[in-house]
C-alpha positions as CSV (number, residue, x, y, z in Angstrom):
1,X,94.1,94.9,13.4
2,X,97.1,93.7,11.4
3,X,99.3,96.0,10.0
4,X,102.1,94.1,9.7
5,X,103.9,94.5,6.5
6,X,104.1,92.0,4.0
7,X,107.0,89.3,4.9
8,X,109.1,86.9,2.1
9,X,109.0,83.1,2.5
10,X,111.2,81.3,-0.3
11,X,109.9,83.9,-2.9
12,X,106.4,84.7,-1.7
13,X,105.3,87.4,-0.2
14,X,103.3,87.0,3.2
15,X,101.1,88.4,5.7
16,X,100.8,86.8,8.8
17,X,97.2,86.8,10.5
18,X,98.8,84.8,13.6
19,X,97.8,86.8,17.3
20,X,94.7,88.5,18.6
21,X,91.3,87.2,17.6
22,X,87.8,87.4,18.6
23,X,85.8,83.8,19.8
24,X,82.3,83.4,20.5
25,X,80.8,79.9,21.0
26,X,77.4,78.4,21.9
27,X,75.9,74.9,22.4
28,X,75.5,73.7,18.7
29,X,71.8,73.6,18.1
30,X,70.2,75.8,21.0
31,X,70.9,78.9,18.6
32,X,69.9,79.2,15.2
33,X,73.1,81.0,13.9
34,X,74.2,80.2,10.3
35,X,76.1,83.1,8.8
36,X,78.2,86.0,10.3
37,X,75.2,88.6,10.6
38,X,73.7,85.7,12.5
39,X,76.3,85.3,15.3
40,X,76.6,89.5,15.3
41,X,73.3,89.6,16.2
42,X,73.1,86.7,18.9
43,X,73.8,87.8,22.6
44,X,77.1,85.9,22.8
45,X,80.0,87.3,25.0
46,X,83.1,87.3,22.7
47,X,86.1,86.4,24.3
48,X,90.1,87.4,23.3
49,X,91.7,84.5,21.9
50,X,95.0,84.0,20.5
51,X,96.1,82.3,17.3
52,X,97.7,79.6,16.9
53,X,96.0,78.1,19.8
54,X,93.0,75.4,21.2
55,X,90.0,76.8,22.4
56,X,90.3,75.4,25.5
57,X,93.3,77.4,26.0
58,X,91.4,80.6,25.4
59,X,88.6,79.4,28.4
60,X,91.1,78.9,30.8
61,X,92.4,82.7,30.0
62,X,88.6,83.8,30.4
63,X,87.9,81.7,33.6
64,X,85.4,79.7,31.9
65,X,87.2,76.7,32.9
66,X,89.6,74.9,34.8
67,X,93.4,73.8,33.9
68,X,92.3,70.5,32.1
69,X,96.0,69.2,33.3
70,X,94.9,69.3,37.1
71,X,93.5,66.9,38.9
72,X,90.5,65.5,37.0
73,X,89.4,68.7,35.5
74,X,89.6,67.1,31.9
75,X,86.7,65.2,32.7
76,X,84.6,68.1,33.1
77,X,85.0,69.4,29.2
78,X,82.5,66.6,27.2
79,X,79.9,69.4,27.1
80,X,82.2,71.5,24.8
81,X,82.5,68.7,22.5
82,X,79.3,69.7,21.3
83,X,79.9,73.5,20.9
84,X,80.3,75.5,17.9
85,X,83.0,77.9,18.3
86,X,83.5,81.4,15.5
87,X,86.4,82.8,15.1
88,X,86.9,86.6,14.1
89,X,89.7,88.5,12.6
90,X,89.7,92.3,11.0
91,X,93.0,92.6,8.4
92,X,93.7,95.3,5.9
93,X,93.9,94.0,2.0
94,X,97.6,93.4,1.2
95,X,99.0,95.0,-1.9
96,X,98.6,91.4,-3.7
97,X,97.8,90.1,-7.4
98,X,97.0,86.6,-6.8
99,X,96.5,86.5,-3.1
100,X,95.6,83.1,-1.0
101,X,94.8,82.3,2.1
102,X,96.3,79.6,3.8
103,X,95.5,77.7,7.1
104,X,98.4,75.7,8.5
105,X,96.2,74.0,11.0
106,X,92.5,73.9,11.6
107,X,90.6,71.7,13.4
108,X,88.2,70.5,12.1
109,X,84.8,70.8,10.6
110,X,85.0,74.0,9.7
111,X,83.5,77.1,7.1
112,X,85.5,80.1,6.3
113,X,83.6,83.6,5.9
114,X,85.5,86.5,4.0
115,X,83.6,89.9,4.1
116,X,80.2,88.2,4.7
117,X,80.8,85.5,2.3
118,X,81.5,82.2,2.5
119,X,84.2,81.1,0.5
120,X,85.7,77.3,1.8
121,X,84.9,74.5,4.4
122,X,87.5,72.5,5.8
123,X,87.1,68.4,7.1
124,X,90.6,67.8,8.3
125,X,92.6,68.7,11.3
126,X,96.0,67.5,10.2
127,X,97.1,69.2,6.8
128,X,97.2,72.8,5.4
129,X,94.2,74.4,3.5
130,X,94.5,76.8,0.8
131,X,91.8,78.9,-0.4
132,X,92.1,81.6,-3.2
133,X,91.4,85.2,-2.3
134,X,91.4,86.6,-5.6
135,X,88.2,89.2,-5.9
136,X,87.6,88.6,-2.6
137,X,89.5,91.4,-1.0
138,X,88.7,94.9,-0.7
139,X,90.8,97.8,-2.4
140,X,94.3,97.8,-0.8
141,X,94.5,99.0,2.7
142,X,90.3,99.0,3.4
143,X,89.2,96.5,5.8
144,X,88.2,93.0,6.0
145,X,86.7,90.5,8.3
146,X,87.6,87.3,8.5
147,X,84.9,84.2,10.4
148,X,85.8,80.9,10.5
149,X,82.8,78.7,12.0
150,X,84.1,75.4,13.7
151,X,81.3,73.1,14.0
152,X,81.1,70.2,16.7
153,X,83.2,67.1,15.1
154,X,80.7,65.1,17.1
155,X,77.4,66.0,15.7
156,X,79.1,65.9,12.2
157,X,79.1,62.1,12.2
158,X,76.6,61.7,14.7
159,X,74.1,60.3,11.8
160,X,76.7,58.7,9.6
161,X,75.5,54.5,10.3
162,X,78.1,52.4,11.5
163,X,79.4,50.3,9.2
164,X,80.2,46.3,10.8
165,X,83.7,46.3,9.3
166,X,84.7,49.5,11.4
167,X,86.5,49.0,14.7
168,X,88.1,51.0,17.4
169,X,87.9,52.2,20.9
170,X,84.7,52.0,22.4
171,X,85.3,55.6,24.4
172,X,86.3,57.0,21.2
173,X,84.7,55.4,18.3
174,X,83.8,58.6,16.2
175,X,87.9,59.0,15.9
176,X,87.5,56.4,13.0
177,X,85.3,59.1,10.8
178,X,87.2,62.5,11.8
179,X,90.1,63.1,10.4
180,X,91.4,64.5,13.6
181,X,94.3,63.1,16.1
182,X,93.2,59.4,17.1
183,X,94.4,60.3,20.8
184,X,92.3,63.5,21.4
185,X,89.2,61.1,22.0
186,X,91.1,59.3,25.2
187,X,94.1,56.9,24.7
188,X,96.1,55.4,27.6
189,X,98.7,57.8,26.9
190,X,96.3,61.1,26.6
191,X,93.1,62.7,28.2
192,X,90.2,63.1,26.1
193,X,90.6,66.4,25.1
194,X,88.4,66.8,22.0
195,X,89.3,70.0,21.2
196,X,88.5,72.6,18.9
197,X,90.9,75.8,17.1
198,X,93.2,77.6,14.9
199,X,96.0,75.2,16.1
200,X,98.6,76.4,13.6
201,X,99.3,79.5,11.9
202,X,97.5,81.4,9.1
203,X,98.9,83.9,6.6
204,X,97.9,85.7,3.3
205,X,100.6,84.5,0.7
206,X,100.6,86.2,-2.9
207,X,101.3,83.7,-5.5
208,X,103.6,85.0,-7.8
209,X,103.3,85.4,-11.5
210,X,106.4,83.0,-11.9
211,X,107.0,80.9,-9.1
212,X,108.7,77.2,-8.3
213,X,105.9,75.1,-7.4
214,X,107.7,71.5,-6.5
215,X,111.5,70.4,-6.0
216,X,112.2,67.1,-5.1
217,X,115.8,65.8,-5.3
218,X,116.6,62.5,-4.6
219,X,119.3,60.2,-4.2
220,X,120.0,57.5,-7.3
221,X,123.0,56.3,-5.8
222,X,126.2,57.1,-3.6
223,X,129.5,56.5,-2.5
224,X,132.7,58.4,-1.2
225,X,133.9,59.5,-4.6
226,X,130.5,60.3,-6.2
227,X,126.3,60.6,-6.4
228,X,124.1,60.3,-8.6
229,X,120.9,62.7,-8.0
230,X,117.7,62.9,-9.7
231,X,115.7,66.0,-9.9
232,X,111.9,66.6,-10.2
233,X,110.8,70.1,-10.7
234,X,107.7,72.1,-11.5
235,X,107.2,75.8,-11.8
236,X,104.3,78.3,-12.9
237,X,104.3,81.2,-14.9
238,X,101.7,83.5,-16.4
239,X,104.3,83.7,-19.5
240,X,102.1,83.0,-22.8
241,X,104.6,81.5,-24.5
242,X,106.5,79.1,-22.3
243,X,110.4,79.9,-24.0
244,X,114.1,81.1,-23.0
245,X,113.6,79.2,-19.5
246,X,116.4,77.6,-17.1
247,X,116.8,76.3,-14.0
248,X,120.0,76.8,-12.4
249,X,120.9,74.2,-9.4
250,X,123.6,75.4,-6.9
251,X,124.6,73.1,-3.7
252,X,127.2,73.8,-1.0
253,X,128.3,72.0,1.8
254,X,131.9,72.8,3.8
255,X,134.3,72.4,0.9
256,X,131.9,70.2,-1.5
257,X,130.0,72.3,-4.0
258,X,127.9,71.5,-6.9
259,X,126.1,73.7,-10.2
260,X,124.6,73.4,-13.4
261,X,122.3,75.2,-15.4
262,X,119.7,73.5,-17.7
263,X,117.5,74.3,-20.1
264,X,113.5,74.0,-19.2
265,X,111.5,74.1,-22.3
266,X,108.3,73.3,-20.8
267,X,107.0,73.9,-17.1
268,X,108.1,70.8,-15.4
269,X,111.0,68.3,-15.7
270,X,113.2,65.8,-14.4
271,X,116.7,65.0,-15.0
272,X,119.9,63.3,-13.3
273,X,123.4,64.7,-12.7
274,X,126.7,63.6,-10.4
275,X,128.2,65.4,-7.7
276,X,131.9,64.3,-7.0
277,X,133.5,63.6,-3.7
278,X,130.2,64.3,-1.8
279,X,129.6,64.8,1.6
280,X,127.0,62.0,2.9
281,X,124.0,62.7,5.3
282,X,124.6,59.8,7.8
283,X,122.6,59.3,11.3
284,X,124.1,59.5,14.4
285,X,126.7,57.6,15.7
286,X,127.7,56.4,12.1
287,X,129.4,59.7,10.8
288,X,128.0,63.7,10.0
289,X,124.8,64.2,9.3
290,X,125.7,66.6,6.2
291,X,123.4,68.7,4.9
292,X,123.6,70.6,1.4
293,X,122.3,74.6,1.1
294,X,120.6,74.1,-2.1
295,X,119.3,77.2,-4.1
296,X,116.9,76.4,-6.9
297,X,116.2,79.3,-9.6
298,X,114.1,80.0,-12.3
299,X,115.5,82.4,-15.2
300,X,114.1,83.9,-18.1
301,X,116.2,85.3,-20.6
302,X,119.1,84.9,-17.9
303,X,117.1,86.6,-15.4
304,X,116.5,85.4,-12.0
305,X,112.4,85.6,-12.0
306,X,111.6,82.5,-9.1
307,X,113.6,80.9,-6.3
308,X,113.8,78.3,-4.0
309,X,116.3,77.3,-1.1
310,X,116.2,73.9,0.7
311,X,118.0,71.6,2.4
312,X,119.5,68.7,1.1
313,X,121.1,65.1,2.4
314,X,122.9,62.9,0.1
315,X,122.1,59.6,0.9
316,X,120.4,56.4,0.3
317,X,118.2,54.3,2.3
318,X,116.8,50.8,2.3
319,X,114.7,48.6,4.3
320,X,115.6,44.9,4.4
321,X,113.1,43.0,5.6
322,X,111.4,39.2,5.5
323,X,107.8,38.7,5.6
324,X,108.1,35.9,8.4
325,X,109.9,35.1,10.9
326,X,110.2,31.7,12.5
327,X,112.6,29.3,13.4
328,X,112.4,27.9,9.7
329,X,112.4,31.0,8.2
330,X,114.5,33.3,10.5
331,X,113.1,37.4,10.2
332,X,115.4,40.3,9.2
333,X,114.3,44.2,9.8
334,X,117.4,46.5,9.1
335,X,117.6,49.6,8.3
336,X,120.7,50.3,5.5
337,X,122.1,54.1,5.0
338,X,124.3,54.1,2.3
339,X,124.5,50.9,1.8
340,X,125.8,50.6,5.4
341,X,123.9,48.1,7.8
342,X,122.6,50.7,10.8
343,X,121.3,49.5,14.5
344,X,118.8,51.6,15.5
345,X,118.2,53.3,18.8
346,X,115.8,55.3,19.8
347,X,112.4,56.1,21.2
348,X,108.7,56.5,20.3
349,X,107.3,60.1,19.4
350,X,103.7,60.6,21.2
351,X,101.8,64.2,21.2
352,X,104.0,67.1,21.9
353,X,101.3,68.6,23.9
354,X,97.5,67.3,24.3
355,X,96.7,70.9,22.8
356,X,98.4,70.9,19.8
357,X,98.9,74.6,19.4
358,X,101.9,74.4,21.8
359,X,104.0,72.0,20.1
360,X,106.1,74.3,18.3
361,X,107.3,75.8,21.4
362,X,107.9,72.2,23.2
363,X,109.4,70.4,20.4
364,X,113.0,71.4,20.2
365,X,113.6,71.1,23.8
366,X,111.9,67.5,23.3
367,X,113.8,66.8,20.5
368,X,117.4,68.0,22.0
369,X,116.7,65.0,24.4
370,X,117.0,62.3,21.8
371,X,120.1,63.9,20.4
372,X,121.2,63.9,24.2
373,X,119.8,60.6,24.7
374,X,122.0,59.8,21.3
375,X,119.1,58.5,19.5
376,X,119.8,57.7,15.9
377,X,115.7,57.2,14.9
378,X,112.5,58.4,16.0
379,X,109.0,56.9,15.4
380,X,106.1,59.3,14.9
381,X,103.4,57.1,16.7
382,X,100.0,57.1,14.3
383,X,97.8,57.9,17.0
384,X,99.2,61.8,16.6
385,X,99.5,65.0,14.1
386,X,102.2,65.0,11.5
387,X,104.8,67.1,12.4
388,X,105.4,70.6,11.3
389,X,108.6,71.2,9.0
390,X,110.5,72.4,12.2
391,X,110.8,69.2,13.3
392,X,112.7,67.3,10.5
393,X,114.6,69.9,10.2
394,X,116.0,69.4,13.4
395,X,115.9,65.4,12.8
396,X,117.9,66.0,9.3
397,X,120.7,68.6,11.3
398,X,120.6,65.9,14.3
399,X,121.3,62.9,11.9
400,X,118.1,61.5,13.9
401,X,116.4,59.2,11.2
402,X,112.2,59.3,11.4
403,X,110.2,56.2,11.0
404,X,106.8,58.2,10.1
405,X,103.4,56.8,10.9
406,X,100.2,57.9,9.0
407,X,97.7,59.2,11.4
408,X,96.0,56.1,12.0
409,X,96.0,54.2,15.2
410,X,94.5,51.1,16.5
411,X,91.1,51.2,14.6
412,X,89.6,49.3,11.5
413,X,88.6,52.6,9.2
414,X,86.1,53.1,7.0
415,X,86.3,51.5,3.7
416,X,84.1,53.7,1.3
417,X,85.1,55.6,-1.5
418,X,84.5,58.8,0.0
419,X,86.8,58.1,2.9
420,X,89.6,56.5,0.5
421,X,89.6,60.1,-1.1
422,X,89.9,61.8,1.7
423,X,92.8,59.6,3.1
424,X,94.4,59.5,-0.6
425,X,94.4,63.8,-0.2
426,X,95.6,63.6,3.1
427,X,98.6,61.6,2.2
428,X,99.7,63.3,-1.2
429,X,100.0,66.7,0.6
430,X,101.6,64.7,3.9
431,X,104.3,62.9,1.2
432,X,105.0,66.0,-0.6
433,X,105.7,68.3,2.3
434,X,107.9,65.9,3.8
435,X,110.1,64.0,1.2
436,X,113.0,66.2,0.7
437,X,113.9,65.3,4.2
438,X,116.6,62.8,4.5
439,X,115.8,62.3,8.1
440,X,113.0,60.0,6.8
441,X,113.3,56.9,6.7
442,X,110.2,55.0,6.3
443,X,106.8,55.5,5.9
444,X,104.7,53.0,7.6
445,X,100.5,53.0,7.0
446,X,99.4,52.8,10.9
447,X,99.6,52.0,14.4
448,X,98.6,48.9,15.3
449,X,95.6,48.5,12.6
450,X,96.8,45.4,11.6
451,X,97.2,43.6,15.1
452,X,93.7,44.4,15.7
453,X,92.4,42.8,12.6
454,X,94.0,39.1,13.5
455,X,93.2,40.0,17.1
456,X,91.3,42.4,19.1
457,X,88.2,42.9,16.9
458,X,87.1,39.4,17.0
459,X,86.8,37.5,14.1
460,X,90.6,36.8,12.4
461,X,90.3,38.9,9.3
462,X,93.3,39.5,6.7
463,X,94.4,43.0,7.2
464,X,95.1,43.0,3.5
465,X,91.6,44.1,3.0
466,X,92.2,47.4,4.5
467,X,92.3,49.2,1.5
468,X,93.8,52.3,2.8
469,X,97.3,50.8,3.5
470,X,97.1,48.1,1.1
471,X,96.2,50.7,-1.9
472,X,95.7,54.0,-1.3
473,X,99.1,54.7,0.7
474,X,101.5,52.5,-1.6
475,X,99.8,53.9,-4.6
476,X,100.8,57.7,-3.3
477,X,104.3,56.6,-2.0
478,X,105.3,55.1,-5.6
479,X,104.1,58.5,-7.3
480,X,105.3,61.0,-5.2
481,X,108.1,59.3,-3.2
482,X,109.1,56.2,-4.9
483,X,112.9,55.6,-3.4
484,X,111.4,55.6,0.1
485,X,110.5,52.1,1.9
486,X,106.9,52.0,3.0
487,X,105.6,49.4,5.6
488,X,101.8,48.6,5.6
489,X,101.4,48.7,9.3
490,X,103.5,48.7,12.8
491,X,103.4,45.9,13.2
492,X,103.2,44.6,9.8
493,X,100.8,41.1,9.3
494,X,102.1,40.0,6.4
495,X,100.2,37.5,3.9
496,X,102.9,34.7,5.0
497,X,101.9,35.4,8.3
498,X,98.6,35.5,7.6
499,X,98.6,32.0,6.0
500,X,99.5,30.5,9.3
501,X,96.5,32.0,11.0
502,X,99.6,34.0,13.0
503,X,99.8,37.4,14.7
504,X,102.6,39.8,14.9
505,X,104.9,37.7,17.0
506,X,105.4,35.6,13.8
507,X,106.6,39.0,12.0
508,X,110.6,40.4,12.4
509,X,108.9,44.0,13.9
510,X,106.7,43.7,17.1
511,X,105.8,45.7,19.5
512,X,106.7,44.0,22.8
513,X,103.9,44.4,25.7
514,X,102.9,41.6,27.0
515,X,101.9,41.1,30.6
516,X,104.4,43.9,32.1
517,X,105.5,41.6,34.4
518,X,109.7,41.0,35.9
519,X,111.1,42.8,32.9
520,X,113.7,39.7,32.5
521,X,110.9,37.4,32.2
522,X,110.7,34.9,29.2
523,X,108.9,37.3,27.4
524,X,111.4,39.9,27.3
525,X,114.6,38.0,27.6
526,X,113.8,35.4,24.9
527,X,111.0,37.1,22.7
528,X,111.9,36.7,18.7
529,X,111.6,40.2,17.2
530,X,114.6,41.1,15.1
531,X,113.2,44.7,15.7
532,X,111.0,46.3,18.7
533,X,109.3,49.2,17.3
534,X,107.6,49.2,21.0
535,X,108.6,48.4,24.2
536,X,108.1,50.2,27.8
537,X,108.1,49.9,31.4
538,X,106.0,52.5,33.8
539,X,108.0,54.7,35.6
540,X,106.4,57.2,38.6
541,X,107.2,60.9,37.9
542,X,109.3,63.2,40.4
543,X,106.9,63.7,43.9
544,X,107.9,67.6,42.8
545,X,106.1,67.0,39.4
546,X,103.3,65.0,40.7
547,X,102.3,67.7,43.3
548,X,102.1,70.2,39.7
549,X,98.8,68.3,38.6
550,X,97.4,65.7,41.7
551,X,95.3,68.0,44.1
552,X,97.2,68.0,47.5
553,X,94.5,65.6,49.5
554,X,95.1,63.2,46.3
555,X,98.7,62.8,46.5
556,X,98.8,59.5,48.6
557,X,97.8,56.4,48.6
558,X,97.5,55.4,44.8
559,X,95.0,52.8,45.6
560,X,91.4,54.2,44.6
561,X,92.8,57.4,43.6
562,X,90.4,58.8,41.2
563,X,93.0,61.6,40.1
564,X,96.1,59.0,39.4
565,X,93.6,56.8,37.7
566,X,93.0,59.9,35.3
567,X,96.4,60.3,34.5
568,X,97.2,56.9,34.2
569,X,95.7,57.8,31.6
570,X,91.9,56.4,31.8
571,X,90.5,59.2,29.9
572,X,86.8,58.2,30.4
573,X,85.9,56.6,34.0
574,X,83.8,53.8,33.6
575,X,84.4,53.0,30.0
576,X,87.8,53.0,28.9
577,X,88.8,50.2,31.5
578,X,92.7,51.9,31.9
579,X,92.7,52.4,35.8
580,X,94.7,49.5,36.0
581,X,97.7,50.9,34.9
582,X,98.5,52.3,38.3
583,X,98.2,49.0,40.1
584,X,100.4,47.6,37.0
585,X,103.0,50.1,38.2
586,X,102.8,49.0,41.9
587,X,103.0,45.6,41.0
588,X,105.9,46.1,39.0
589,X,108.0,47.3,42.4
590,X,106.6,44.6,44.2
591,X,108.1,42.2,41.3
592,X,111.8,43.8,41.6
593,X,111.8,44.7,45.7
594,X,110.6,43.1,48.6
595,X,109.9,46.3,50.0
596,X,106.2,47.5,49.6
597,X,106.7,51.4,49.7
598,X,104.5,53.2,52.2
599,X,104.7,56.7,51.5
600,X,104.9,58.6,48.2
601,X,108.6,59.5,48.1
602,X,109.7,55.8,48.1
603,X,107.2,54.9,46.1
604,X,108.4,57.3,43.6
605,X,112.1,56.3,43.7
606,X,111.3,52.6,43.6
607,X,108.9,53.1,40.6
608,X,111.8,54.8,39.2
609,X,114.6,52.1,39.4
610,X,112.8,49.8,38.4
611,X,111.8,51.4,35.4
612,X,115.5,52.6,34.5
613,X,117.0,48.9,35.1
614,X,114.1,47.1,33.1
615,X,114.7,49.7,29.8
616,X,118.9,49.2,30.2
617,X,118.1,45.8,30.1
618,X,115.7,45.7,27.1
619,X,118.6,48.1,25.0
620,X,121.3,46.2,26.5
621,X,119.3,42.6,25.2
622,X,119.0,44.0,21.6
623,X,122.4,45.5,21.5
624,X,124.6,42.0,22.5
625,X,122.2,40.1,19.9
626,X,123.1,42.3,17.2
627,X,122.8,41.5,13.9
628,X,120.2,38.8,15.0
629,X,118.6,42.2,15.9
630,X,118.6,45.3,14.6
631,X,117.0,48.2,16.7
632,X,115.1,49.0,19.5
633,X,112.4,51.9,19.5
634,X,111.2,52.0,23.3
635,X,108.2,54.0,24.5
636,X,108.5,56.6,25.2
637,X,110.7,59.8,25.5
638,X,108.5,62.5,27.1
639,X,104.6,63.1,28.2
640,X,102.4,65.0,26.3
641,X,101.0,66.0,29.2
642,X,101.4,65.2,33.3
643,X,100.7,61.6,33.9
644,X,102.0,58.2,35.1
645,X,103.0,56.3,32.2
646,X,106.3,54.5,30.3
647,X,108.1,58.0,29.6
648,X,111.2,58.8,31.2
649,X,111.0,62.3,30.8
650,X,107.7,64.0,32.3
651,X,105.7,66.9,30.7
652,X,107.8,69.4,33.2
653,X,111.2,67.9,31.7
654,X,112.1,66.6,35.0
655,X,114.0,63.6,33.5
656,X,113.5,60.1,35.6
657,X,116.3,57.5,36.3
658,X,116.0,56.0,33.5
659,X,116.6,58.7,31.1
660,X,120.6,58.6,32.6
661,X,120.8,54.6,32.1
662,X,119.8,54.2,29.0
663,X,121.9,57.5,28.0
664,X,124.8,54.9,29.2
665,X,123.6,52.2,26.9
666,X,123.0,54.3,23.7
667,X,126.7,55.3,23.4
668,X,128.0,54.4,20.0
669,X,130.8,52.2,22.0
670,X,129.1,50.5,24.9
671,X,130.4,47.6,27.5
672,X,127.3,45.8,28.2
673,X,127.5,42.7,30.9
674,X,125.2,39.9,29.8
675,X,123.2,38.0,31.4
676,X,124.8,34.4,32.9
677,X,125.3,31.6,31.1
678,X,127.3,28.8,32.1
679,X,128.8,30.1,34.7
680,X,129.8,33.2,33.5
681,X,128.4,36.8,32.5
682,X,129.9,37.7,28.8
683,X,131.7,41.2,28.5
684,X,130.6,42.8,25.3
685,X,132.1,45.4,23.2
686,X,129.2,46.8,21.5
687,X,130.2,49.2,18.3
688,X,127.4,50.7,16.4
689,X,130.3,53.0,14.2
690,X,131.9,52.7,10.8
691,X,135.2,52.4,12.5
692,X,137.5,49.9,14.5
693,X,137.2,50.5,17.8
694,X,140.6,50.2,20.9
695,X,140.3,50.7,24.4
696,X,140.7,49.8,27.8
697,X,137.9,48.2,30.0
698,X,137.9,47.6,33.8
699,X,134.6,45.9,35.5
700,X,134.4,46.6,39.5
701,X,132.4,44.5,42.2
702,X,130.0,45.8,44.5
703,X,131.1,49.3,46.9
704,X,133.9,48.0,47.8
705,X,134.7,48.1,43.8
706,X,136.5,45.0,43.6
707,X,138.7,44.7,40.9
708,X,137.3,41.5,38.8
709,X,138.9,42.4,34.8
710,X,141.3,44.9,34.0
711,X,142.1,44.6,30.2
712,X,142.5,45.8,26.6
713,X,139.8,45.7,24.0
714,X,139.7,45.6,19.9
715,X,136.1,45.3,18.6
716,X,135.8,45.7,14.9
717,X,133.6,48.3,13.0
718,X,129.9,48.2,13.3
719,X,129.9,44.5,15.1
720,X,130.5,43.4,18.9
721,X,132.7,41.3,20.4
722,X,133.1,39.0,23.5
723,X,136.4,41.0,25.5
724,X,136.0,38.9,28.6
725,X,134.1,36.6,30.8
726,X,133.5,37.0,34.6
727,X,132.5,33.8,36.9
728,X,129.2,34.4,39.2
729,X,126.4,32.2,40.4
730,X,123.2,33.7,40.0
731,X,121.9,33.4,43.3
732,X,124.0,36.4,44.5
733,X,123.3,39.9,44.6
734,X,125.7,42.0,43.5
735,X,126.4,45.1,41.8
736,X,129.0,45.3,38.6
737,X,130.4,49.0,37.7
738,X,132.3,48.8,33.9
739,X,134.2,51.5,32.9
740,X,136.5,52.1,29.7
741,X,138.0,54.4,27.7
742,X,138.4,54.6,23.9
743,X,140.0,57.2,21.7
744,X,139.9,59.8,24.2
745,X,135.8,59.0,25.0
746,X,135.4,57.4,28.8
747,X,131.9,55.2,29.0
748,X,130.4,53.7,31.6
749,X,127.9,51.1,32.8
750,X,126.8,48.8,35.3
751,X,124.8,45.6,36.3
752,X,122.8,44.2,38.5
753,X,123.6,40.4,39.2
754,X,120.8,38.2,40.8
755,X,117.1,37.7,41.0
756,X,114.5,39.5,42.4
757,X,113.5,40.8,45.2
758,X,116.0,42.8,46.3
759,X,115.4,45.5,49.1
760,X,115.1,49.0,48.3
761,X,117.8,49.9,51.0
762,X,120.4,47.7,49.3
763,X,119.4,49.4,46.0
764,X,120.2,52.7,47.9
765,X,123.4,51.5,48.9
766,X,124.2,51.0,45.6
767,X,122.8,54.1,43.7
768,X,125.4,56.8,44.6
769,X,128.0,54.3,43.4
770,X,125.9,53.7,40.2
771,X,125.6,57.4,39.8
772,X,129.0,58.3,41.1
773,X,131.1,56.5,38.1
774,X,129.6,59.2,36.2
775,X,127.9,61.8,37.8
776,X,124.6,63.4,36.8
777,X,122.0,65.7,38.2
778,X,118.6,63.9,39.6
779,X,116.1,63.3,42.2
780,X,113.1,61.5,42.0
781,X,111.8,63.7,44.7
């Protein structure tokens, strides 16, 4: 029983219902249970459950299943996909006049029962659900019983006839009809765990007699002298006559402040006002991410009757992009913040955890990696859930722009009116809840669905026929967030590309995967992308991490190893066909090194070296071509479950070598040794900031640290400059170490000259020198 007193959240009283619940489950269809009384009469063992939670976590705690993250245990979960789950919770009635029950995350097909009466049904795991309890609660202090019945999602859609239009992964085709995150049906980065549960907080909230329903403040224009802001405001009141109401708006950021009072003749209004000498919000590297503490108050006859607080970043954001990228029509895909072009450096954000009730505890530490890396952008991939307010608050504070996909990936989704309406409602909630965050730079319709239409799904189809991303989503954004850029898909196949019967390589924004051969092959070195929103390379986790999720007798060798394959990730062995990822990792090692590692320690070390060099090269290649290129978001920062992957930090937060190499080349001022051309390697100073940088640079060769370049340099603001050249021969295999200092800040980098194969022992000799120029704590063991 919950005896917690009501808590206050932005003017509304809440009673939390998180914590201990009771859980019962059975194979759906094996028992006739249609209501709570049937459930209580059945011979089912009640289990303790925790909310927020996932049923798998509760089953592990009860000893009913083994840890699905270890070995191949996740393959044993298939029968649970057809179970029905009943949660039970007792609580005393709060003294609320207008109580509302709020589920922030309920996965997924559910009926909600209160005191024996069904009061609501839900069908979307990724949005909150709100139910009025007015007249349904017992008298204050008396006991109420809440049941939540979560039905099998697969049974819910098994009798819906497929449409020839629809297409998706054969091992998870049901994802197209269910508003659950796509990854849970199995992906190349996530296991198949079709979970269920009350995965985010649940509480009872009192809707006040007068309250603020919505505040939306945007920046129409801004400079260092002044900013013009636009406010949309909606409040509700039980007053019979709307008269003598005012809104008071106050904001403070450091020494900058604003305040205004305005008459509210109706319950909604929109108006503009100016802020003098504003402190602007900037992404990392380009300035401070200044945030105003804003208080919005509704006054009635000069008395405050409702209030809400929020954070405001004063900034404008634009996306300059072309529909085509060919030699005849060179492309562009570039973000501008406050009118200034920004070179985007960052990574893709994948599920924080395969069991999403654990997301919240992982998100702060995960985003700390992005800040530590110097990322100024994160792309929220479309196979995931929508992250909570905490995620965007941190990104606002850290100056990390957010590229936000809507939650659809790699599929041709239904086009019937019912599904379009479901997507419209989802989008409206998602946009309203997140649009105030300064960090959000872009709404993107989906992940790689356009690519499927013109390639994967068989016949070439015009993606413009997808009404979800061409009608529903842009209409929602035009209505609710008209100042934010929108991209129909990532990558986007524009009408100009379709006219040429082309694919994503004709667009300015691309996902660069290809054969994933040598990382300096023509595909990677000579790609035409102006902006890479996905690009990756495999890297083995540390041996200490592998021992946490692979059985002792399966640690080595990697070949024909079913546990390695499951964690590759091959989510449905025999059907998903993704077991080749381990072999790919081994081939990438052999592409770079002459050696074939014959033990786990050398395999992990060699793999991490190759991944680190590859990803460093990808970022450097894009940076030295600025502004032909304008951003790179590599795949990816950290795993959502233990696996062998492109991530540079494993599920247990153990950093791979690539983390430290990328951290060096993400510096706002970075000096890079470009690839050989005309017998020389250019030394390029890349300045991703709004100020001119001056400093001193040294370049040394091999373990002897023979000085080959020692000079002062100047590089203009937000530009690159070739500051020197070093004569080289491509046939030599040499290590170069680069050091520089500017404005009291020291930076380092390195370059490996020559063509593979190298030897692992040779690189082992180089590694202490690479690490030693600016030491970092790392081990692949």
